N, C-alpha and C positions, 0 to 999 in steps of 0.2 A: 571436457568442459564441466565445470562444477555446477552444483544445483543452483547456486545464486546467479551464475552467468546464464544458465538456461532460462531461469525465471525472468531475468532482466531482458533477454532476447524476446520472450513472449510478450512482455509488457511493451517493448518498443514496436511491436507489430500491431498493437491495438490503436484505435483512434482515440481522440481526447475525450469523447463522450463515454466510451467504454471504460477508460481509465477513471473518469470521475465517478462512474457507477461502482467500479471496483473499490474506490476509496470509501464510498458510502457503505458498502457491504462489509468492508473490514472494520469500519468504525462501529457498526452494529455488533460485529462479532466481539470487538474489544469491550463494548458495553456489557454484553452477556458474560464474558469472561471476568470482568471486574465484579459483576453481581455475584457470580459463583464464588469468587474468592471471598467476598464479604460474607457470604453465608456458610463458608466452609466446605463448599461442594467441589471446588476446583482440584483437580488431581494433577493436571500438567501446568505448573506455574510458569514454565518456560514459554508456553504458548502466548502469554501476554506480551512478552518481549518480542517474539517472532512477528506477531500481528502489528505491533507498534512499528517495527523496522519495516515491514511490508508497506504500511501506509506512508512512511517516510520515503521509501523508494519511489512509489508512484507519484507522490507529490513533487519530488525532486525532478522526476521525468517531465511532469506537466509544466513545472516552472521553467525548465530548460527549453522546452518547445515554445512557450510563450515569449521568452527572451529571444529566441531565434527568429520568431515571427516579427517581433518588434524591430530587430536589427535589420531585417530584410526590407521592412517598410521605410525605415529612416535612412 
């Protein structure tokens, strides 16, 4: 199992509230990384990309759950 598959499995096990909290934490981290890049202190430029993709993964999972809930209701 690859690193991304393991991460996705861990994300699927969390509830919606935990995922929303995780998105908030990653957005804060992204802000800090952008500030570091602007001031020339950032050493791992790839980390910005990783954090952005992590946010997208979590938001995609949340969206899929919401759509599934709506389909079950209707």
